[in-house]
Steps between C-alpha positions, in 0.01 A plus 500: 500500500622146546870418520477313170345805328760732655785279374345495152481882497859526631650261243288656224635845587858372485430342163359828370823671605701247301656343809486132570574456868514136595653397833846351456393209722291380205821464297408786270662842441399753763497817287451445129352746254274417208622650174388449139799264462405294808601500866816683606641404840796591720781247543487273807536721812510801266290807441314668216388858437388724213707794388347830385458362146305201631779246439522216750848476649628235741789444736651252746318651802201728552465791257362854524484808282699808607394864465643506146298197394797263489447151638754404766523150647686346790812323376439219751252221413203556730649835612266778600469859380349807660424839354580819688366817338540348155845352565524121485718332763589132453632222720841405355497802268281583202518385139300625203192294417533313170251339265742211452467407869125441462375146437194329359338227708535144370267205553 
């Protein structure tokens, strides 16, 4: 398989999953999700994750879902999170993910 064909398959698979992953160097969001209402993206340097009901929630830093299905995000813009046996640990402390922190891309 050629590199071009492999890239097509890779990007097609991401599209089928509802994830648009475009490198930030291109000036586009790096982790947006396609929804019936349009694209939903994390804030700049922020994170995005789905809760157990399928809602997209965002925060100032990276986000992850804990063992109870709650989305926790680093309180620091660009801050990282790790999960340890279902517990989410955040740089700078954790905050709850919120729909209101998510953004829509603009031209």
